[in-house]
C-alpha positions as a printed Julia matrix, in Angstrom:
487×3 Matrix{Float64}:
   2.96  72.27  -187.22
   1.36  71.67  -183.84
   0.68  67.97  -183.53
  -2.93  67.33  -182.46
  -3.38  65.06  -179.48
  -5.93  62.92  -181.32
  -3.38  62.13  -184.05
  -0.64  61.25  -181.57
  -3.01  58.92  -179.72
  -3.97  57.31  -183.01
  -0.44  56.58  -184.16
   0.63  55.19  -180.79
  -2.37  52.85  -180.74
  -2.12  51.8   -184.38
   0.96  49.63  -184.08
   3.03  51.64  -186.58
   6.69  50.85  -186.19
   8.29  53.85  -184.54
  11.72  52.31  -184.99
  11.59  53.35  -188.63
  12.11  56.91  -187.46
  15.71  55.96  -186.78
  16.59  55.28  -190.45
  19.55  57.17  -191.99
  19.07  60.86  -192.59
  20.73  61.14  -196.02
  21.37  58.3   -198.48
  24.96  57.25  -198.91
  26.31  57.93  -202.38
  28.73  55.59  -204.07
  31.46  57.41  -206.0
  30.12  56.22  -209.35
  26.43  56.91  -208.64
  25.27  59.68  -210.98
  22.55  62.18  -210.18
  20.0   60.3   -212.29
  20.34  57.31  -209.99
  18.9   59.5   -207.21
  15.64  60.64  -208.85
  14.58  62.74  -205.87
  17.97  64.23  -205.17
  18.79  64.15  -201.46
  15.15  63.21  -200.79
  15.67  59.85  -202.56
  15.22  56.76  -200.42
  18.48  54.8   -200.76
  17.36  51.21  -200.29
  15.43  48.96  -202.68
  13.34  46.92  -200.26
  10.66  45.12  -202.2
   6.96  45.74  -201.81
   7.38  48.62  -199.37
   9.75  50.7   -201.5
   7.16  53.48  -201.91
   6.41  53.87  -198.21
   9.43  55.87  -197.0
   9.85  59.51  -196.07
  12.18  61.97  -197.8
  15.65  60.82  -196.82
  16.76  64.37  -196.04
  13.93  64.9   -193.56
  14.95  66.0   -190.07
  14.38  63.59  -187.24
  11.85  65.91  -185.61
   9.66  66.0   -188.72
   9.55  62.23  -189.15
   6.86  62.01  -186.5
   4.65  64.32  -188.55
   5.22  62.05  -191.53
   4.17  59.01  -189.49
   1.12  60.8   -188.16
   0.11  61.65  -191.71
   0.73  58.06  -192.75
  -1.54  56.81  -189.97
  -4.32  59.09  -191.19
  -3.7   58.04  -194.8
  -4.21  54.42  -193.7
  -7.16  55.1   -191.36
 -10.36  53.17  -192.05
 -13.19  55.68  -191.69
 -16.48  54.51  -190.21
 -20.14  55.5   -190.47
 -21.37  58.38  -188.31
 -22.26  58.71  -185.56
 -19.74  56.9   -183.35
 -18.04  57.61  -180.05
 -14.8   58.23  -181.94
 -15.69  61.61  -183.39
 -12.43  62.02  -185.3
 -12.86  58.81  -187.32
 -16.5   58.89  -188.43
 -18.34  60.42  -191.36
 -17.69  57.82  -194.06
 -19.82  58.27  -197.17
 -22.79  58.04  -197.43
 -21.5   57.02  -200.89
 -17.86  56.1   -201.37
 -15.3   54.15  -203.35
 -12.93  53.33  -200.49
 -12.83  53.58  -196.71
  -9.2   54.73  -196.67
  -6.72  56.57  -198.86
  -4.51  53.5   -198.79
  -7.39  51.4   -200.12
  -6.87  53.04  -203.52
  -3.1   53.57  -203.33
  -1.92  50.15  -202.24
   1.46  50.58  -200.53
   1.46  53.97  -202.28
   1.68  52.3   -205.69
  -0.62  52.47  -208.69
  -4.06  50.88  -208.83
  -5.56  48.06  -210.84
  -8.77  47.8   -212.92
 -12.04  46.4   -211.67
 -11.64  42.68  -211.1
 -14.91  40.76  -211.36
 -13.17  37.73  -209.88
 -12.47  39.6   -206.63
 -15.79  39.94  -204.75
 -16.03  43.17  -202.81
 -13.14  44.79  -204.69
 -15.38  47.04  -206.77
 -14.2   50.3   -208.32
 -11.73  51.05  -205.55
  -8.32  51.68  -207.06
  -9.97  52.48  -210.4
 -13.1   54.61  -210.5
 -15.34  56.33  -213.03
 -15.58  60.11  -213.28
 -18.88  61.48  -214.64
 -19.83  64.77  -216.23
 -22.22  66.31  -218.73
 -21.98  69.31  -221.07
 -23.09  72.67  -219.57
 -26.89  72.79  -219.4
 -27.53  76.4   -218.4
 -26.08  79.81  -219.17
 -24.67  80.0   -215.62
 -22.95  76.64  -215.97
 -21.5   77.63  -219.31
 -20.23  80.95  -217.93
 -18.63  79.34  -214.87
 -17.08  76.65  -217.03
 -15.62  79.17  -219.48
 -14.36  81.29  -216.57
 -12.65  78.2   -215.15
 -14.57  78.19  -211.87
 -15.94  74.7   -212.54
 -13.91  72.09  -214.38
 -16.83  69.75  -215.13
 -20.62  69.62  -214.72
 -21.66  66.58  -212.64
 -24.36  64.14  -213.68
 -27.58  65.48  -212.07
 -28.38  62.12  -210.46
 -25.06  60.33  -209.92
 -22.82  63.33  -209.33
 -19.21  63.72  -210.37
 -18.11  60.19  -209.55
 -19.75  56.78  -209.65
 -19.64  55.21  -206.19
 -20.29  51.51  -205.87
 -20.11  51.35  -202.05
 -22.35  52.95  -199.44
 -23.1   53.02  -195.73
 -25.91  50.87  -194.26
 -29.37  52.07  -195.22
 -28.19  53.87  -198.35
 -28.1   52.22  -201.76
 -24.79  52.18  -203.58
 -25.07  53.75  -207.03
 -24.46  50.5   -208.86
 -21.7   48.27  -210.14
 -18.9   48.78  -212.63
 -18.22  46.2   -215.3
 -15.33  46.25  -217.77
 -14.83  44.02  -220.8
 -11.96  43.98  -223.27
 -11.52  43.54  -226.99
  -8.14  42.22  -228.17
  -6.05  44.16  -230.68
  -2.83  42.69  -232.11
   0.21  44.85  -232.86
   3.1   43.46  -234.89
   6.64  44.5   -234.0
   9.88  44.27  -235.92
  11.47  40.89  -235.42
   8.2   38.97  -235.55
   6.85  39.68  -232.06
   3.1   40.21  -231.77
   1.68  42.05  -228.74
  -2.02  41.76  -227.93
  -3.48  44.96  -226.54
  -6.83  45.05  -224.77
  -9.32  47.81  -225.54
 -11.66  48.38  -222.58
 -15.39  48.97  -222.56
 -17.01  50.23  -219.36
 -20.55  49.68  -218.2
 -22.42  50.84  -215.12
 -24.95  48.23  -214.11
 -27.59  47.78  -211.37
 -28.21  51.54  -211.35
 -29.95  52.33  -208.06
 -31.18  55.84  -208.79
 -32.53  55.63  -212.3
 -30.87  56.33  -215.63
 -27.77  58.4   -216.19
 -28.05  61.66  -218.11
 -28.32  60.91  -221.86
 -25.23  63.06  -222.55
 -23.13  61.68  -219.7
 -19.38  61.48  -220.31
 -17.46  58.77  -218.48
 -13.74  58.64  -217.74
 -12.11  55.72  -215.9
  -9.25  56.75  -213.64
  -6.62  54.48  -212.11
  -5.09  55.46  -208.77
  -1.62  56.84  -209.56
   1.53  56.15  -207.52
   2.21  58.55  -204.65
   5.98  59.04  -204.8
   7.66  62.4   -205.33
   4.5   64.52  -205.31
   6.05  67.3   -203.24
   8.99  67.45  -205.64
   6.59  67.88  -208.56
   4.76  70.6   -206.65
   8.06  72.47  -206.2
   8.65  72.84  -209.97
   8.05  76.56  -210.61
   5.1   77.63  -212.75
   7.36  79.6   -215.08
   9.32  76.44  -215.9
   6.14  74.69  -217.0
   4.99  77.71  -218.97
   8.36  77.98  -220.72
   8.16  74.32  -221.76
   4.64  74.64  -223.16
   4.34  74.99  -226.93
   0.6   74.92  -227.68
   1.05  76.16  -231.26
   4.01  73.83  -231.95
   6.14  76.81  -232.98
   9.28  74.68  -233.18
   7.58  72.24  -235.55
   8.57  69.09  -233.68
   5.0   67.75  -233.56
   4.82  68.2   -229.77
   2.43  70.88  -228.54
   2.2   70.5   -224.79
   0.17  73.05  -222.86
  -0.77  73.8   -219.29
  -4.23  73.23  -217.89
  -5.58  76.27  -216.02
  -7.86  75.14  -213.19
  -9.6   76.73  -210.22
  -7.56  76.99  -207.04
 -10.22  76.87  -204.31
  -7.96  78.09  -201.5
  -6.79  81.15  -203.45
 -10.03  81.75  -205.34
  -8.42  82.12  -208.74
  -7.12  80.2   -211.74
  -3.81  78.4   -211.37
  -1.73  75.93  -213.32
  -2.9   72.34  -212.88
  -0.25  69.74  -212.28
  -1.9   66.82  -210.42
  -4.33  64.22  -211.74
  -4.49  62.43  -215.07
  -5.59  65.62  -216.84
  -3.69  68.06  -214.6
  -7.04  68.98  -213.07
  -5.74  69.95  -209.62
  -3.5   72.96  -208.91
  -2.08  71.86  -205.56
  -1.42  68.65  -203.72
  -3.61  69.85  -200.85
  -6.6   70.32  -203.17
  -5.91  66.95  -204.79
  -5.92  65.28  -201.36
  -9.05  67.03  -200.16
 -10.88  66.27  -203.41
 -10.11  62.58  -202.85
 -11.36  62.78  -199.25
 -14.66  64.24  -200.49
 -15.35  62.12  -203.56
 -13.51  58.85  -202.88
 -14.36  58.5   -199.17
 -17.25  60.94  -198.72
 -15.62  63.16  -196.09
 -16.0   66.88  -195.58
 -12.78  68.93  -195.56
 -11.87  72.63  -195.34
 -12.02  72.99  -199.14
 -14.98  70.62  -199.59
 -17.21  71.11  -196.49
 -20.21  69.11  -197.72
 -20.88  66.41  -195.12
 -22.87  64.32  -197.61
 -20.0   63.99  -200.06
 -21.04  63.45  -203.68
 -24.74  62.94  -202.93
 -27.02  64.83  -205.31
 -30.38  66.5   -204.77
 -32.17  63.49  -206.25
 -30.6   61.13  -203.69
 -32.77  62.24  -200.77
 -31.88  59.5   -198.29
 -28.22  60.11  -199.01
 -28.52  63.82  -198.24
 -30.33  63.26  -194.95
 -28.02  60.52  -193.63
 -26.06  61.4   -190.45
 -22.65  62.91  -191.03
 -19.58  63.35  -188.86
 -19.38  67.15  -188.98
 -18.62  68.23  -185.43
 -18.35  71.78  -184.01
 -15.38  70.62  -181.94
 -13.45  69.93  -185.16
 -14.27  72.9   -187.42
 -17.67  71.34  -188.16
 -15.88  68.95  -190.51
 -15.04  65.25  -190.73
 -11.47  65.49  -192.07
 -10.63  68.85  -190.49
  -7.54  70.97  -191.12
  -5.3   69.11  -188.68
  -6.05  65.91  -190.59
  -5.59  67.44  -194.03
  -2.37  69.24  -193.0
  -0.78  66.03  -191.73
  -1.89  64.08  -194.8
  -0.47  66.86  -196.96
   2.91  66.62  -195.25
   2.87  62.85  -195.67
   1.9   62.84  -199.33
   4.38  65.63  -200.06
   7.23  63.55  -198.68
   6.82  59.99  -199.98
  10.28  59.48  -201.39
  11.18  58.17  -204.84
  13.51  55.17  -204.48
  17.07  55.01  -205.78
  17.83  53.32  -209.11
  20.43  50.62  -208.38
  20.67  49.58  -212.05
  21.18  53.09  -213.44
  24.68  52.25  -214.73
  23.86  48.87  -216.24
  25.08  48.83  -219.86
  21.68  47.94  -221.31
  19.98  50.6   -219.18
  22.38  53.29  -220.38
  21.86  52.19  -223.99
  18.1   52.17  -223.45
  18.18  55.71  -222.1
  19.93  56.85  -225.28
  17.22  55.15  -227.38
  14.52  56.77  -225.23
  15.94  60.19  -226.05
  16.76  59.54  -229.7
  13.24  58.42  -230.67
  11.62  61.44  -229.01
  10.21  60.09  -225.73
  12.03  62.77  -223.74
  10.17  65.47  -225.68
   7.25  64.95  -223.27
   8.85  62.87  -220.52
  11.28  65.62  -219.48
  14.04  63.88  -217.52
  15.48  66.52  -215.18
  14.65  69.64  -213.17
  16.67  71.83  -210.86
  14.3   72.93  -208.1
  14.65  76.4   -206.54
  15.39  77.04  -202.91
  12.13  76.8   -200.97
  12.27  77.71  -197.25
   8.65  76.53  -196.93
   9.45  73.08  -198.39
  12.71  72.08  -196.77
  12.88  68.53  -198.13
  12.22  69.62  -201.71
  14.3   72.79  -201.64
  17.12  72.99  -204.18
  16.95  69.37  -205.27
  17.87  68.03  -208.71
  15.09  65.62  -209.66
  14.48  63.14  -212.48
  10.71  62.56  -212.79
  10.53  62.12  -216.6
   7.49  64.36  -217.09
   6.76  67.87  -218.33
   3.41  67.89  -216.41
   1.8   69.3   -219.57
  -1.27  68.22  -221.52
  -0.73  66.37  -224.79
  -3.09  65.02  -227.42
  -2.58  61.27  -227.12
  -4.78  60.27  -230.03
  -8.13  58.62  -230.46
  -7.09  55.29  -228.97
  -6.61  56.78  -225.48
  -9.3   59.48  -225.73
 -12.0   59.5   -223.06
 -13.99  62.25  -224.86
 -14.51  64.01  -221.52
 -13.1   67.53  -221.18
 -11.79  68.64  -217.78
 -11.24  72.38  -217.28
  -9.19  73.33  -220.36
  -8.11  69.76  -221.15
  -9.87  68.17  -224.11
 -11.2   64.65  -224.35
  -8.01  63.59  -226.16
  -5.49  65.25  -223.85
  -3.66  63.76  -220.89
  -0.97  65.06  -218.59
   2.39  63.4   -219.13
   2.64  60.97  -216.19
   5.97  60.89  -214.33
   7.86  57.69  -215.03
   9.91  57.46  -211.85
   9.13  54.22  -210.06
   7.33  52.67  -213.05
   9.58  49.63  -213.02
   8.58  48.88  -209.41
   4.82  48.73  -210.06
   4.43  44.94  -210.18
   6.84  44.52  -207.31
   4.59  46.62  -205.08
   1.34  45.03  -206.27
   1.26  42.24  -208.89
  -2.2   43.47  -209.96
  -0.92  46.94  -210.85
  -1.43  48.04  -214.45
  -0.62  51.07  -216.57
  -2.17  54.11  -218.29
  -5.08  56.17  -216.97
  -7.5   53.23  -216.99
  -5.17  50.29  -216.39
  -5.74  48.77  -219.82
  -2.01  48.13  -220.28
  -0.75  45.04  -218.47
   2.89  45.78  -219.26
   5.05  48.82  -219.91
   5.38  47.8   -223.57
   1.59  47.68  -223.95
   1.4   51.19  -222.46
   3.91  52.45  -225.03
   2.0   50.84  -227.89
  -1.21  52.67  -226.93
   0.49  56.04  -227.48
  -0.92  58.07  -230.37
  -1.44  61.68  -231.36
   1.65  63.7   -230.5
   3.4   60.49  -229.39
   2.58  58.46  -232.5
   5.98  58.98  -234.13
   7.81  57.79  -231.02
   5.43  54.84  -230.69
   6.03  53.84  -234.32
   9.77  54.04  -233.73
   9.4   51.52  -230.9
   7.57  49.07  -233.18
  10.41  49.33  -235.73
  13.27  48.84  -233.27
  15.23  45.59  -233.61
  14.28  43.28  -230.73
  17.65  43.78  -229.04
  17.2   47.57  -229.04
  13.61  47.34  -227.83
  14.81  45.14  -224.97
  17.32  47.84  -223.97
  14.63  50.52  -224.07
  12.43  48.44  -221.76
  15.41  47.76  -219.49
  15.81  51.51  -219.08
  12.11  52.05  -218.32
  12.1   49.21  -215.82
  15.13  50.74  -214.1
  13.27  53.96  -213.3
């Protein structure tokens, strides 16, 4: 990749620590460290270093490529500003947005947290609301059935509810969340109080929402290991799918087929809470467009998610510039961000051989959790993805859609995913969530404050495993949680 001069100037002026480029090339392996203790294979970052454990590059990356990683990191952290400015490569924010930077949602590359009404200005940043309506016309229905459009946006508020805006443009409103407590009794006398969320959009600036609007809250997921997940072959995912539950185990995972914009055809989805994105590049560019309001090669609209009814929004100045492909986040930006997000390394598991962790892993498998949270993959050789090529990885996900029951349903289809289906989220790094950000929470909408709460929300295909957890003796449940926290 040819490094653009603008990016090199940016990183040198941003104060990023270039000394980190001198870190060890490949993690040292103790004689007794099994493969599962290195979840990303040779790409695993070897050191557990607190809040920044999700900020490191693939440990097998060559020295020469580390600069590209740091350039991508600088762009991931860039605060975009309103157009026009003298700095043409940093303007074009909005007009409507949820965050000014990628890192504003993915704090230290960890998971997000729900809307906090006690934090003024926080808004729906690391948790946002997706909007859609049923097809309204024959053309919309045809394109939806053909897979060319995954969802139909709200005609006024678009595909995402944005509660921030540039000066002179009204933000779409505010997001409010309230919770209802639900008690769950566990064997041994423990009672866990779950919190069922209810979402409201208030102070609507552009009139009412569509009467049939469907709303889905989405928490920012952690960023580690995404390139390794992308390197899992399609045929491996297809072989694991069992949509008709032919083996009778109650698990019927299936792939989501979604539109690949770059290739102009359907492809297997593997990124996002409902596997709605086929590639990491499209996932990144979609976030640039809808979260920050930036035009990109795949999403060239300079007005972001503005709709035809938001006239002032559509006519606001944008940062599209002929010098940079008539875009705001042009291909040099998106290519560097892609390399960065593809190579954020999973950290090593120092407690992998702890006796309780090993026992907890056996419980995890015996009660059926591994039926969806597939532990291990052998990746093929990939000359185009050197850091991911040939690695043995332990993400604990099949990347398939599963019916998770009514309790977790958002009742909002996305491409071929139903309103009750969710992609199995990878579990690697889950035990580090609170270490990276004490506000971090779990599940697609952050309703779960602890890992145990997240488990207890499982239903549908996971109900049997969830019930097994409630019936475990306290000592065995503690071992199961020790295993999950070790990941």
